[in-house]
Every structure is written in C-alpha cells, then in structure tokens.
Steps between C-alpha positions, in 0.01 A plus 500: 500500500578256221405135563622236257371144478767263371597143437683369198265202518170541318158406634556593865236775496695826466232666286210389718688612811566839337129531426397399853743731680440792260123464508490471878724804554296695243179411689668610824559848356857479376590658167614201292667449163578174323827453312475192278849385403383157382502475120184285522318812620257310725490770768444772239221299337331430834528861603359643175214248480412439866703684763496858373784602734738765357821388336835665554460697176176657630579535871860621500520571873307229687539402864583147385614361166460125456727336244430162343808332351528250213357155554823327406843656542823316432735665748791295366489701177576866444156578355324391820748690714462816290124480532507475877791724611332838423181386674692405813668841506166678546340244732431579866330169583582185308250220552627169370187295439522122526287203578547321831676188383859380511522496120367854457723633775804337342411660166467837677855510636658647181253793511584563865875490432473731197277745685734523798789592270313764298229651720508868586671576832242524778235298317332213679489153348237253618351166401126444461345156495214502251241241404560316827299179510408504866349150501816323381785372713738751342254786551428409861841406632777625275683789661796661338768719644600816323649426159851648485402726789189636327199523728196287425184706545276394787189542287448282193234444237319167503377338183145636500227558243459876573866559414462314172167671424654848532631443147142501365296691754747756631536582866127438554590129508713550810306581814477413868783292642670480160517878464615533862783254438621696196485825698712349780748381239510840329566677829776251588666573166473877545652503850 
C-alpha cells in the first residue's frame, strides 16, 4: 500500500504526520519504507539521523510506503502539476493534511480538486485535521462537511508536545494516549 501525505500549503504537518504514522506502523510490525519527495529532504534527514526506518531504496517491497510531498506546491503552474501527477498515479491512500480552521481548509481546496482529477482509479482520498487546538473555539466547535465529497477522517491529531518532540527524540517521545491516537488514525487510513 502506498500512502501519500499532501497539501500544496506548507506548514500543515505533512512530514511530522508521515513520521508519526510510519513510526507507529513500524512499531506495530508492519514493513515500512519512506519515500521523501520533498526537495527540502526533512523526512530523509529525520530518518537517517533519528528514525532509522528503511527508505524505499532499501526496502523495495514493504507492506506500506509513506510518501511525503513538497512543502509548497503551486498547482496553478505546470511544474507543480508535473511533480504531483506521477505520485498520485501510484497512491492507494491520499491523506490531505490540513489544520482545522476556515482559512486552512479554504487553502486546501485546490489540492483536493487536483487530487480528485489525477488520482489512481480505486484510490481513497481523505482529509486529516492536524495540529488541532482543542482548547480554542475553532478546535472545539468547528465541524466541517466533506470537502468536495472527500471524507474527513474521524481521528485527528491535536497540537501536542509529544508529536512535536518526535522530531528530536524519535518515536520514544510518543507514548500512552498519544501513541494510541496515532495507531487509531493509522488503522483508519489503512482501512
């Protein structure tokens, strides 16, 4: 299975989400490989320095490949489209990562529209709310219907120190209820 984390908007947490889902599935016994398509190389750096999970070049036949996409894609220009189209053609699960706010959701719509036009037949497209600030009015009360018919995942990732700390401490930083929440999210994506 090939899972891609996407949004043309930068800073929504695609790389951290890739790390969390990949690390959790790896700990659960899945054969994992990371595919870093972001020219910044943040996932590759994290993995070589901290994560030590095989990359696609090492593990050519994993149970799950997790693909991190560029932090900023201009889907109105051919270069952004050419970057994303081949990725969408090999993707089984497309997770569009966004923050839970009206502005972030509005900025996510072009990625949803592009994905729906170019995704492989039979692939599932879903929206993940990340960095949810559960103590704010938006975080507590804002509910959103499916965006252009794309299902919003039931599970989400709150803004929480363990998820930030995974960047320095690896998956050891994520335990207890935080690890359980990521596992529930990973299983929802896989199904």
